[in-house]
TORSE-636572 format. One record per atom (N, C-alpha, C): x negated, y, z; residue in three letters. Coordinates in pm, whole numbers, padded with zeros to 5 digits, always signed. Each point is the difference from the previous one (the first is absolute). Layout:
XYZala/...
This chain:
-02455+03880+02965asp/-00093-00036-00108asp/+00071-00020-00133asp/+00124+00053-00011gly/+00071-00013-00128gly/+00043-00142-00032gly/+00010-00087+00100gly/+00044-00137-00022gly/-00111-00096-00038gly/-00126+00043+00007ala/-00111-00085-00042ala/-00010-00126+00087ala/+00020+00013+00130glu/-00012-00116+00089glu/+00113-00100-00024glu/+00120+00053-00026ile/+00113-00090-00031ile/-00028-00076-00130ile/-00050+00072-00101ala/-00031-00064-00128ala/-00108-00106+00018ala/-00099+00030+00084arg/-00108-00097+00021arg/+00055-00126+00069arg/+00086+00018+00099gly/+00058-00116+00068gly/+00086-00084-00092gly/+00084+00067-00076asn/+00084-00073-00095asn/-00086-00070-00105asn/-00107+00067-00042gly/-00088-00058-00100gly/-00062-00130+00048gly/-00037-00006+00130lys/-00057-00122+00056lys/+00101-00115-00007lys/+00127+00031+00034val/+00104-00104-00003val/+00023-00049-00142val/+00016+00094-00093val/+00027-00037-00139val/-00118-00077-00058val/-00122+00042+00031his/-00118-00068-00052his/-00003-00144+00049his/+00033-00021+00127ala/+00000-00137+00054ala/+00105-00086-00070ala/+00119+00058-00022arg/+00106-00078-00066arg/-00037-00033-00144arg/-00056+00097-00069leu/-00038-00026-00139leu/-00116-00099-00008leu/-00090+00004+00097ser/-00110-00097+00003ser/+00056-00141+00020ser/+00099-00012+00091asp/+00065-00130+00019asp/+00066-00047-00130asp/+00072+00092-00064ala/+00070-00036-00123ala/-00098-00044-00108ala/-00112+00067-00010lys/-00101-00038-00100lys/-00054-00140+00028lys/-00024-00029+00128phe/-00049-00133+00037phe/+00104-00106-00033phe/+00128+00026+00035phe/+00106-00098-00027phe/+00018-00021-00150phe/-00005+00108-00074trp/+00015-00007-00146trp/-00108-00089-00061trp/-00122+00023+00040glu/-00111-00077-00059glu/+00006-00147+00041glu/+00035-00028+00125ser/+00007-00140+00044ser/+00118-00072-00064ser/+00114+00071-00014asp/+00116-00061-00065asp/-00027-00027-00147asp/-00073+00090-00067leu/-00031-00021-00141leu/-00082-00126-00021leu/-00090-00029+00094gln/-00080-00123-00010gln/+00089-00122+00002gln/+00105+00004+00084val/+00094-00113+00006val/+00079-00009-00130val/+00054+00114-00045ala/+00083-00001-00120ala/-00076-00044-00124ala/-00129+00034-00007arg/-00079-00033-00119arg/-00074-00133+00013arg/+00016-00066+00113ser/-00067-00129+00020ser/+00066-00107-00086ser/-00067-00116-00019pro/+00060-00108-00080pro/+00137-00044+00053pro/+00017+00005+00133gln/+00129-00038+00057gln/+00106+00106-00018gln/-00039+00124-00024gly/+00095+00108-00017gly/+00086+00021+00124gly/+00130+00002-00019phe/+00092+00026+00110phe/+00035-00126+00079phe/-00057-00114-00039ala/+00042-00128+00058ala/-00012-00001+00152ala/-00110+00056+00054arg/-00018-00003+00145arg/+00105+00084+00069arg/+00027+00117-00052trp/+00102+00086+00060trp/+00137-00067-00005trp/+00032-00060-00115ile/+00131-00064-00016ile/+00014-00118+00096ile/-00107-00078+00016ala/+00005-00114+00093ala/+00023+00047+00143ala/-00058+00111+00036asn/+00016+00052+00136asn/+00141+00050+00029asn/+00078+00025-00105leu/+00137+00046+00022leu/+00085-00106+00070leu/-00042-00127-00011asp/+00073-00107+00071asp/-00012+00014+00151asp/-00097+00077+00045asn/-00019+00020+00144asn/+00061+00131+00050asn/+00066+00073-00091val/+00060+00128+00036val/+00152-00017+00009val/+00059+00013+00118pro/+00146-00017+00013pro/+00076+00109-00075pro/+00104-00040-00068phe/+00093+00097-00059phe/+00117+00021+00096phe/+00060-00111+00042his/+00107+00002+00099his/+00004-00139+00062his/+00030-00006+00129ala/-00005-00128+00072ala/+00085-00108-00066ala/+00112+00041-00060arg/+00092-00098-00061arg/-00011-00005-00151arg/-00088+00081-00058leu/-00014+00003-00146leu/-00141-00036-00046leu/-00083-00046+00092gly/-00132-00048-00038gly/-00104+00109-00013gly/-00107-00035-00068ser/-00115+00089-00014ser/+00011+00085-00126ser/-00093+00097-00010gln/-00008+00078-00122gln/-00035-00089-00118gln/-00080-00104+00025gly/-00038-00091-00107gly/+00121-00074-00057gly/+00088-00051+00087ser/+00120-00070-00048ser/+00092+00097-00073ser/+00004+00122+00047arg/+00083+00100-00066arg/-00053+00031-00140arg/-00131+00009-00013val/-00060+00025-00132val/+00036-00112-00096val/+00001-00123+00047arg/+00035-00112-00087arg/+00146+00007-00043arg/+00086+00044+00088arg/+00142+00016-00037arg/+00016+00111-00105arg/-00068+00112+00023ile/+00009+00113-00094ile/-00054-00041-00137ile/-00109-00076+00000lys/-00060-00046-00125lys/+00098-00087-00078lys/+00067-00094+00068ala/+00095-00088-00067ala/+00119+00079-00053ala/+00048+00097+00078leu/+00115+00080-00042leu/-00038+00091-00117leu/-00120+00056+00003ala/-00045+00086-00109ala/-00004-00076-00132ala/-00041-00127+00007ala/-00007-00081-00122ala/+00139-00020-00061ala/+00103-00005+00086arg/+00137-00019-00049arg/+00060+00131-00050arg/-00040+00111+00060ile/+00056+00130-00039ile/-00065+00051-00128ile/-00128-00029-00020ala/-00077+00057-00112ala/+00069-00014-00135ala/+00052-00118-00040pro/+00064-00009-00132pro/+00121+00091-00014pro/+00068+00029+00110leu/+00118+00087-00006leu/-00038+00144-00031leu/-00125+00036+00028leu/-00047+00136-00024leu/-00096+00007-00118leu/-00008-00108-00076ser/-00094-00008-00113ser/-00143+00023+00046ser/-00032-00049+00120ala/-00135+00013+00054ala/-00075-00131-00019ala/-00132+00008-00011asp/-00084-00118-00011asp/+00003-00074+00134asp/+00053-00122+00000ala/+00017-00074+00126ala/-00133-00030+00067ala/-00103-00032-00080ala/-00131-00033+00057ala/-00060+00123+00069ala/+00011+00116-00064leu/-00053+00122+00061leu/+00081+00039+00124leu/+00131-00021-00006ala/+00084+00032+00116ala/-00037-00089+00118ala/-00024-00129-00027glu/-00041-00091+00106glu/-00135+00040+00058glu/-00092+00038-00087arg/-00132+00041+00047arg/+00009+00125+00087arg/+00080+00097-00044ala/+00017+00122+00078ala/+00062-00029+00135ala/+00101-00087+00003ala/+00063-00036+00127ala/-00097-00076+00090ala/-00085-00082-00061his/-00094-00082+00076his/-00102+00086+00076his/-00044+00110-00061ile/-00104+00082+00063ile/+00053+00132+00055ile/+00134+00019-00005ala/+00058+00130+00038ala/-00028+00035+00146ala/-00007-00100+00087lys/-00019+00027+00143lys/-00144-00027+00046lys/-00088-00032-00094ala/-00136-00038+00038ala/-00073+00112+00074ala/+00026+00124-00039asp/-00075+00110+00062asp/+00037+00021+00147asp/+00106-00066+00048leu/+00032+00007+00143leu/-00112-00059+00085leu/-00083-00084-00063gln/-00112-00061+00070gln/-00131+00075-00024gln/+00004+00106-00075ser/-00121+00078-00026ser/-00035+00087+00120ser/-00127+00031+00013ser/-00044+00086+00111ser/+00059+00140-00010ser/+00013+00050-00123met/+00052+00135-00020met/+00144+00011+00048met/+00086-00093-00040val/+00141+00007+00038val/+00017-00032+00148val/-00088-00085+00054phe/+00007-00027+00144phe/-00023+00129+00079phe/-00091+00084-00050glu/-00032+00126+00068glu/+00097+00112-00039glu/+00044-00001-00127phe/+00091+00104-00051phe/+00124-00068-00060phe/+00095-00043+00084pro/+00116-00077-00049pro/+00081+00072-00107pro/-00001+00133+00004glu/+00081+00075-00096glu/-00052-00016-00144glu/-00118-00060-00016leu/-00057-00019-00133leu/+00034-00135-00062leu/+00088-00078+00065gln/+00036-00131-00058gln/+00062+00022-00137gln/-00029-00087-00090gly/+00048+00015-00137gly/-00095+00083-00084gly/-00031+00119+00047arg/-00093+00087-00073arg/-00137-00065-00008arg/-00050-00051+00115met/-00130-00065-00001met/+00004-00131-00079met/+00113-00072+00011gly/+00013-00123-00077gly/-00015+00025-00149gly/+00058+00111-00046arg/-00013+00035-00142arg/-00146+00029-00036arg/-00068+00079+00084leu/-00139+00035-00029leu/-00091-00123+00001leu/+00021-00088+00097tyr/-00082-00122+00006tyr/+00029-00092-00119tyr/+00127-00007-00042ala/+00035-00084-00115ala/-00063+00054-00127ala/+00001+00133-00014glu/-00064+00059-00118glu/-00150-00028+00002glu/-00062+00012+00117ala/-00144-00026+00010ala/-00033-00145-00027ala/+00096-00091+00031ala/-00023-00143-00020ala/+00032-00045-00142ala/+00050+00092-00083gly/+00026-00033-00140gly/+00136-00060-00027gly/+00096+00021+00092glu/+00136-00050-00024glu/+00064+00078-00115glu/+00104-00060-00059gln/+00074+00068-00106gln/+00057+00132+00052gln/+00000+00107-00081pro/+00051+00130+00047pro/+00141-00006+00056pro/+00090-00078-00067gln/+00139-00007+00049gln/+00006-00064+00137gln/-00088-00097+00025val/-00004-00069+00129val/-00047+00097+00109val/-00106+00074-00031ala/-00054+00094+00099ala/+00103+00108+00036ala/+00069+00052-00100val/+00101+00102+00025val/+00114-00057+00085val/+00040-00123-00029ala/+00111-00062+00072ala/-00032-00017+00148ala/-00126-00022+00035ile/-00039-00015+00140ile/+00034+00127+00079ile/-00027+00114-00060glu/+00032+00126+00068glu/+00149+00031-00007glu/+00062-00025-00115glu/+00137+00045-00021glu/+00106-00092+00059glu/-00037-00122+00039his/+00104-00093+00045his/+00063+00043+00132his/-00066+00090+00073tyr/+00060+00053+00124tyr/+00107+00106-00030tyr/-00003+00055-00119ser/+00090+00111-00034ser/+00136-00052-00047ser/+00105+00084+00013pro/-00002+00132+00064pro/+00011-00014+00152pro/-00074+00084+00070leu/-00001-00004+00146leu/+00110+00088+00060leu/+00057+00090-00077gly/+00104+00088+00051gly/+00081+00058-00114gly/+00100+00082+00032pro/+00088+00054-00104pro/-00068+00092-00099pro/-00115+00057+00037thr/-00069+00092-00091thr/-00125-00063-00061thr/-00031-00123+00038asp/-00119-00067-00052asp/+00024-00042-00145asp/-00107-00003-00079ser/+00013-00040-00140ser/+00028-00150-00009ser/+00062-00039-00110val/+00040-00140-00021val/-00090-00062-00107val/-00056-00120+00023pro/-00082-00064-00102pro/+00079-00022-00128pro/-00066+00013-00113ser/+00068-00018-00128ser/-00063-00107-00088ser/-00121-00047+00036ser/-00061-00106-00082ser/+00061-00135+00039ser/+00018-00091-00096pro/+00068-00127+00028pro/-00065-00081+00113pro/-00134-00007+00005ile/-00066-00078+00104ile/+00024+00063+00137ile/-00013+00131+00010ser/+00023+00068+00127ser/+00144-00017+00047ser/+00095+00015-00092met/+00141-00017+00036met/+00026-00141+00050met/-00058-00098-00067thr/+00022-00140+00038thr/-00047-00027+00141thr/-00123+00040+00032val/-00056-00027+00133val/+00073+00082+00106val/+00035+00124-00032ala/+00072+00084+00096ala/+00135-00061+00035ala/+00073-00048-00101leu/+00129-00063+00025leu/-00017-00128+00082leu/-00098-00082-00037ala/-00022-00124+00073ala/-00034+00025+00146ala/-00084+00099+00024asp/-00041+00035+00136asp/+00119+00043+00084asp/+00083+00089-00053lys/+00112+00055+00076lys/+00112-00103+00018lys/+00027-00078-00104leu/+00105-00101+00011leu/-00037-00109+00099leu/-00129-00039+00003asp/-00042-00101+00097asp/+00015+00053+00143asp/-00035+00126+00019thr/+00016+00061+00133thr/+00146-00004+00044thr/+00089+00044-00088leu/+00142+00005+00034leu/+00056-00140+00025leu/-00033-00095-00087leu/+00049-00136+00016leu/-00052-00062+00129leu/-00126+00025+00031gly/-00059-00057+00121gly/+00071+00046+00125gly/+00018+00130+00014phe/+00061+00051+00123phe/+00150-00030+00006phe/+00067-00004-00115trp/+00141-00041+00003trp/+00013-00147+00039trp/-00096-00081-00042ser/+00005-00143+00030ser/-00012-00028+00149ser/-00071+00086+00072ile/-00017-00022+00144ile/+00091+00091+00083ile/+00090+00071-00068gly/+00096+00082+00071gly/-00052+00131+00054gly/-00116+00044-00047glu/-00058+00128+00044glu/+00041+00109-00099glu/+00123+00049+00016thr/+00053+00100-00093thr/+00014+00135+00070thr/+00003+00108-00077pro/+00014+00133+00063pro/+00132+00013+00076pro/-00006+00063+00114thr/+00121+00024+00079thr/+00003+00147+00039thr/+00108+00069-00037gly/+00010+00142+00032gly/-00116+00078-00058gly/-00066+00074+00084ser/-00114+00080-00046ser/-00131-00077+00010ser/+00004-00121+00054lys/-00122-00077+00019lys/-00033-00081-00125lys/-00122+00017-00047asp/-00046-00073-00118asp/-00152-00017+00011asp/-00046-00080+00097pro/-00144-00008+00028pro/-00083-00055-00115pro/+00059-00075-00088tyr/-00076-00059-00111tyr/+00021+00075-00131tyr/+00060+00118+00007ala/+00021+00087-00117ala/+00073-00074-00113ala/+00104-00073+00035leu/+00074-00078-00099leu/+00088+00089-00087leu/+00050+00108+00056arg/+00077+00095-00083arg/-00091+00060-00107arg/-00122+00031+00038arg/-00094+00057-00096arg/-00033-00102-00108arg/-00014-00127+00038ala/-00028-00105-00099ala/+00115-00014-00099ala/+00124+00002+00050ala/+00116-00012-00088ala/+00010+00120-00093ala/-00024+00119+00053leu/+00001+00121-00084leu/-00109-00009-00105leu/-00114-00057+00036gly/-00108-00018-00097gly/+00043-00089-00115gly/+00068-00110+00031val/+00051-00089-00105val/+00099+00075-00088val/+00091+00074+00062ile/+00101+00075-00076ile/-00065+00102-00093ile/-00097+00073+00050arg/-00066+00101-00083arg/-00082-00065-00112arg/-00065-00112+00029leu/-00075-00070-00104leu/+00092-00041-00114leu/+00118-00049+00034ile/+00095-00047-00101ile/+00059+00116-00077ile/+00046+00102+00071leu/+00072+00110-00066leu/-00092+00091-00079leu/-00113+00037+00057glu/-00087+00096-00067glu/-00077-00061-00116glu/-00010-00134-00001asn/-00060-00068-00115asn/+00106-00060-00092asn/+00129+00025+00035arg/+00112-00047-00082arg/-00010-00151-00026arg/-00015-00075+00108leu/-00015-00145-00010leu/+00136-00068+00010leu/+00027-00091-00092arg/+00123-00079+00006arg/-00033-00133+00069arg/+00018-00001+00130leu/-00029-00118+00081leu/+00123-00036+00082leu/+00017-00130+00023his/+00106-00047+00088his/-00062-00036+00135his/+00032+00082+00101leu/-00062-00017+00130leu/+00025-00138+00059leu/+00118-00054-00021cys/+00032-00132+00058cys/-00095-00107-00053cys/-00034+00009-00127glu/-00093-00098-00058glu/-00139+00015+00062glu/-00047+00124+00015leu/-00131+00022+00061leu/-00002-00047+00145leu/+00107+00030+00073leu/+00005-00041+00140leu/+00007-00152+00012leu/+00071-00064-00092ala/+00009-00147+00003ala/-00137-00063-00023ala/-00079+00062-00087val/-00136-00052-00024val/-00087+00023+00123val/+00005+00118+00057gly/-00084+00032+00113gly/+00035-00077+00126gly/+00127-00034+00014ile/+00043-00065+00124ile/-00046-00146+00008ile/-00044-00054-00113glu/-00050-00138-00001glu/-00117-00017+00096glu/-00076+00107+00025ala/-00117-00010+00087ala/+00035+00023+00147ala/+00126+00026+00029his/+00041+00028+00139his/+00106-00102+00043his/-00006-00039+00124glu/+00104-00086+00056glu/+00114+00091+00047glu/+00084+00039-00095ala/+00101+00100+00027ala/+00136-00064+00022ala/+00078+00052+00093pro/+00137-00050+00020pro/+00089+00043-00115pro/+00117-00063-00009asp/+00095+00035-00106asp/+00045+00145+00018asp/+00027+00063-00111gly/+00053+00136+00004gly/-00102+00109-00002gly/-00130-00034-00004val/-00104+00102+00003val/+00004+00086-00126val/+00018-00063-00115ile/+00001+00076-00126ile/+00117+00096-00003ile/+00119-00047+00040ala/+00117+00088+00001ala/-00020+00116+00098ala/-00056-00028+00118ala/-00023+00105+00099ala/-00103+00100-00049ala/-00104-00049-00064leu/-00104+00090-00050leu/+00052+00083-00117leu/+00085-00060-00085leu/+00058+00075-00111leu/+00089+00113+00054leu/+00074-00028+00107ala/+00083+00104+00062ala/-00088+00113+00055ala/-00115-00035+00054phe/-00093+00100+00050phe/-00051+00087-00115phe/-00031-00062-00113phe/-00041+00076-00119phe/+00111+00096-00043phe/+00124-00047+00006his/+00112+00086-00037his/+00006+00123+00091his/-00018-00020+00129asp/+00003+00112+00094asp/-00110+00101-00032asp/-00122-00051-00026arg/-00111+00090-00030arg/+00023+00069-00135arg/+00060-00071-00097leu/+00028+00059-00131leu/+00101+00114+00015leu/+00100-00020+00085lys/+00100+00105+00021lys/-00065+00125+00059lys/-00089-00019+00097val/-00072+00114+00059val/-00084+00069-00107val/-00070-00079-00080phe/-00086+00055-00106phe/+00083+00080-00100phe/+00114-00055-00042leu/+00082+00069-00100leu/+00065+00125+00058leu/+00043-00006+00126arg/+00057+00120+00062arg/-00102+00113+00005arg/-00126-00037+00024asp/-00106+00101+00003asp/-00023+00063-00137asp/+00041-00070-00105thr/-00016+00054-00136thr/+00126+00072-00048thr/+00101+00010+00088gly/+00120+00075-00036gly/+00119-00083-00040gly/-00010-00133+00006ala/+00112-00085-00037ala/+00106+00000+00111ala/+00126-00006-00037arg/+00109+00000+00097arg/+00014-00138+00063arg/+00020-00001+00132his/+00005-00129+00071his/+00119-00085-00043his/+00115+00064-00034asp/+00116-00079-00038asp/-00020-00067-00136asp/-00074+00066-00087leu/-00028-00061-00131leu/-00097-00117+00013leu/-00097+00015+00092ile/-00093-00111+00026ile/+00078-00120+00051ile/+00090+00023+00095asp/+00080-00111+00055asp/+00088-00061-00107asp/+00045+00082-00096ala/+00086-00051-00106ala/-00075-00094-00094ala/-00129+00024-00016val/-00079-00076-00097val/-00068-00121+00064val/-00054+00017+00122val/-00078-00107+00063val/+00092-00108+00055val/-00025-00124-00039thr/+00072-00114+00055thr/-00099-00090+00074thr/+00052-00100+00068ala/-00087-00090+00077ala/-00097-00075-00091ala/+00034-00013-00129gln/-00084-00075-00093gln/-00091+00091-00083gln/+00003+00130+00020ser/-00079+00092-00083ser/-00149-00016+00029ser/-00073-00066-00088asp/-00144-00018+00024asp/-00086+00057-00112asp/+00064+00059-00102asp/-00073+00071-00105asp/+00010+00148+00034asp/-00099+00050+00074leu/+00009+00135+00056leu/+00001+00108-00108leu/-00073-00021-00107leu/-00003+00100-00107leu/+00139+00013-00063leu/+00068-00113-00016leu/+00135+00002-00057leu/+00096+00073+00093leu/-00014-00022+00130val/+00085+00069+00097val/-00016+00151-00011val/-00124+00045-00007val/-00026+00144-00006val/+00056+00061-00129val/-00016-00070-00110arg/+00054+00050-00127arg/+00152+00012+00006arg/+00066-00095+00064lys/+00146+00005+00013lys/+00043+00117+00089lys/-00071+00016+00111val/+00034+00109+00092val/-00013+00135-00071val/-00108+00019-00073arg/-00022+00128-00067arg/+00103+00025-00111arg/+00036-00106-00074ala/+00101+00017-00104ala/+00135+00032+00061ala/+00035-00068+00111leu/+00127+00025+00065leu/+00005+00141+00059leu/-00112+00044+00060gln/-00002+00133+00057gln/+00012+00107-00108gln/-00064-00024-00114ala/+00010+00096-00110ala/+00145+00013-00047ala/+00073-00112-00003leu/+00141+00005-00040leu/+00083+00075+00103leu/-00015-00035+00127ile/+00081+00059+00106ile/-00024+00150+00012ile/-00123+00043-00025glu/-00033+00142+00014glu/+00037+00083-00123glu/+00044-00067-00107ser/+00044+00074-00118ser/+00148+00039+00016ser/+00044+00096-00080ala/+00140+00043+00008ala/+00094-00113-00039ala/-00034-00074-00106asp/+00083-00112-00042asp/+00008-00107+00109asp/-00116-00026+00062gly/-00003-00103+00104gly/+00082+00039+00122gly/-00010+00126+00041ala/+00076+00046+00116ala/+00150-00009-00025ala/+00044+00041-00119asn/+00142-00008-00032asn/+00046-00145-00016asn/-00087-00083-00057leu/+00034-00141-00015leu/+00017-00065+00137leu/-00088+00035+00092leu/+00010-00054+00135leu/+00130+00045+00067leu/+00035+00127-00020ala/+00125+00050+00057ala/+00119-00075-00058ala/-00003-00024-00132gly/+00108-00074-00064gly/+00008-00143+00050gly/-00116-00061+00020tyr/-00003-00138+00051tyr/+00063-00006+00140tyr/-00038+00097+00086lys/+00055+00002+00136lys/+00152+00020-00004lys/+00046+00084-00094arg/+00144+00024-00011arg/+00073-00127-00039arg/-00057-00072-00096ala/+00062-00126-00042ala/-00003-00103+00113ala/-00114-00009+00069ala/-00013-00097+00109ala/+00099+00031+00112ala/+00021+00128+00030asn/+00093+00038+00106asn/+00144-00036-00038asn/+00034+00021-00127ile/+00135-00035-00046ile/+00023-00150+00014ile/-00099-00081-00043leu/+00015-00145+00009leu/+00008-00046+00145leu/-00083+00059+00086ser/+00003-00038+00142ser/+00137+00030+00061ser/+00055+00115-00034ala/+00132+00037+00054ala/+00107-00098-00047ala/-00008-00040-00128glu/+00099-00094-00052glu/-00013-00138+00065glu/-00125-00042+00023glu/-00021-00132+00063glu/+00056-00002+00142glu/-00012+00114+00069arg/+00056+00007+00135arg/+00153-00011-00002arg/+00061+00041-00113lys/+00145-00012-00014lys/+00042-00142-00039lys/-00100-00082-00033gly/+00032-00136-00043gly/+00007-00018-00149gly/-00033+00105-00075thr/+00000-00010-00147thr/-00109-00095-00046thr/+00034-00089-00092arg/-00100-00094-00052arg/-00074+00067-00114arg/-00131+00007+00013ile/-00084+00062-00103ile/-00053-00110-00091ile/+00034+00006-00127gly/-00042-00104-00094gly/-00151+00000-00021gly/-00054-00116-00036ala/-00144-00014-00022ala/-00040+00045-00140ala/+00097+00006-00091ala/-00031+00037-00138ala/+00102+00103-00048ala/-00035+00070-00106val/+00088+00102-00058val/+00079-00063-00115val/+00130+00022+00001asp/+00086-00045-00110asp/+00007+00116-00100asp/-00093+00004-00093ala/-00018+00114-00089ala/+00127+00041-00075ala/+00082-00093-00054pro/+00120+00043-00074pro/+00100+00080+00083pro/-00012-00007+00134arg/+00096+00071+00084arg/-00046+00143+00032arg/-00114+00040-00055leu/-00047+00136+00024leu/+00076+00096-00092leu/+00104+00065+00056ala/+00090+00082-00083ala/-00051+00141-00022ala/-00070+00054+00101glu/-00048+00137-00012glu/-00128+00007-00083glu/-00010+00103-00083glu/-00118+00011-00087glu/-00129+00008+00080glu/+00002+00080+00109arg/-00123+00022+00077arg/-00045-00126+00074arg/+00097-00083+00042glu/-00042-00122+00069glu/-00058-00101-00100glu/+00054+00000-00120ala/-00055-00088-00103ala/-00141+00045-00040ala/-00018+00133-00010leu/-00133+00052-00034leu/-00100-00029+00112leu/+00044+00012+00126leu/-00089-00030+00113leu/-00039-00147+00000leu/+00097-00086-00026tyr/-00029-00144-00002tyr/-00102-00032-00110tyr/+00017+00060-00117ala/-00094-00024-00111ala/-00139+00053+00036ala/-00004+00117+00067ala/-00129+00057+00039ala/-00070-00088+00104ala/+00078-00058+00091ile/-00059-00089+00102ile/-00060-00124-00066ile/+00074-00058-00094glu/-00052-00119-00067glu/-00128+00032-00077glu/-00001+00116-00067thr/-00120+00040-00074thr/-00118+00022+00094thr/+00025+00071+00110ala/-00106+00028+00097ala/-00050-00128+00065ala/+00091-00092+00027glu/-00039-00126+00064glu/-00093-00080-00091glu/+00034-00007-00127ala/-00085-00073-00095ala/-00135+00067-00016ala/+00001+00134-00012ala/-00125+00073-00019ala/-00089-00010+00123ala/+00058+00013+00120ser/-00080-00006+00122ser/-00054-00141+00024ser/+00080-00102-00034ala/-00046-00138+00016ala/-00120-00028-00089ala/+00005+00050-00124gln/-00112-00018-00091gln/-00123+00075+00049gln/+00020+00121+00049ala/-00112+00080+00051ala/-00062-00066+00123ala/+00083-00054+00089leu/-00052-00067+00119leu/-00079-00124-00038leu/+00049-00073-00101ala/-00073-00118-00045ala/-00138+00037-00052ala/-00011+00121-00058asn/-00128+00048-00050asn/-00078+00080+00104asn/+00053+00003+00124glu/-00060+00076+00110glu/-00016+00148-00034glu/+00092+00049-00081asn/+00003+00142-00032asn/+00107+00064+00088asn/-00039+00031+00124phe/+00099+00045+00098phe/+00050+00141-00030phe/-00083+00081-00062glu/+00044+00135-00037glu/+00113-00008-00103glu/-00014-00091-00097ala/+00105-00016-00100ala/+00128-00056+00062ala/-00015-00089+00097ala/+00117-00055+00069ala/+00075+00109+00075ala/-00075+00089+00067met/+00064+00110+00072met/+00064+00099-00098met/-00063+00020-00115ala/+00056+00091-00101ala/+00133-00054-00052ala/+00008-00133-00016ala/+00125-00061-00045ala/+00111+00024+00102ala/-00033-00011+00128leu/+00099+00026+00104leu/+00039+00148+00002leu/-00099+00087-00018ala/+00028+00144+00002ala/+00099+00038-00109ala/+00002-00076-00109gly/+00093+00028-00108gly/+00145-00021+00038gly/+00026-00060+00115leu/+00137-00022+00045leu/+00062+00124+00064leu/-00082+00100+00026arg/+00052+00117+00071arg/+00118+00064-00073arg/-00018+00030-00128ala/+00104+00072-00075ala/+00131-00079-00008ala/-00002-00127-00041pro/+00127-00074-00006pro/+00063-00021+00138pro/-00082-00009+00105leu/+00055-00018+00134leu/+00068+00128+00048leu/-00067+00115-00023asp/+00060+00128+00035asp/+00132+00021-00074asp/-00002-00034-00131ala/+00121+00019-00081ala/+00113-00089+00050ala/-00035-00119+00042phe/+00101-00094+00051phe/+00070+00058+00124phe/-00082+00044+00097phe/+00059+00051+00124phe/+00072+00134-00021phe/-00041+00075-00102asp/+00066+00129-00028asp/+00137-00018-00063asp/+00017-00109-00075thr/+00124-00012-00080thr/+00091-00116+00039thr/-00054-00095+00077val/+00079-00120+00035val/+00028+00001+00149val/+00127-00015+00037leu/+00037-00010+00140leu/-00008-00146+00043leu/-00084-00028+00095val/-00017-00138+00047val/+00090-00021+00123val/
């Protein structure tokens, strides 16, 4: 029959599903537009478990709301709107539509908020606070959405680290790697200057966490950042050279890695690195012989012209790079170092060490 019977059968199924959706939509709208608004849904979240050791969805919403209020000023976001968005962000989990179609969480919350007359930024944040869900998902860019998204993900990470439920090997049942990557992408793609340790210290106030949780979680962020940067073409050895145990300004780390990689991949940088290794090898060999290597240079004793010129170039480069680093101009700092190539080459070509 040319597929007519198959189409009729599928049509019956689709019609039933759409009829259900229409009924849920209309009944949920009555709740959203009622005088109580989302209050009933939000109250019911106290009866929905989030995790046996981390309380209900309701308690989690209160933690996210408090954290959002603290993060908002750092992103130049309206704190009151951020709190409101965090307060109702999970309300649609109690709606009939999301109960029947869980994949619509966030999306339905936005539609119900718009129908209830919430501020546009608040409604958008309800949908966007789940993002990014994966490496190819879009990243929220509005201040309110960023604030709630960061608060949501940081609370998740802090909660599970506080109870010792961390990813092991390939197992990550609570998608904590994805949450950390979400925080990293939110910070980097929106070029946010945030100190993770400060945010984690604020968020951990709501958790009974053992000592060392912030340091352990920061190390986890470093691991995820290294994976993220390697996927973008950054060299692993340069990442290790830049990232320290205290590195909590992720945007600054990435800028340093990229500036360092640009130097190393240039002709001047490659030759400078070769010269540095040559000097380091000479010093190591002398130390093994017992030669005492002085901590400072006695400039008047530099008899050879090329060694005096190299010393002057090093002092100039050191001053220029220090000033550039103070101004967070890492490209200029690397350029100052690259200028050492010529005097270093000339030194090794003409002076016997």
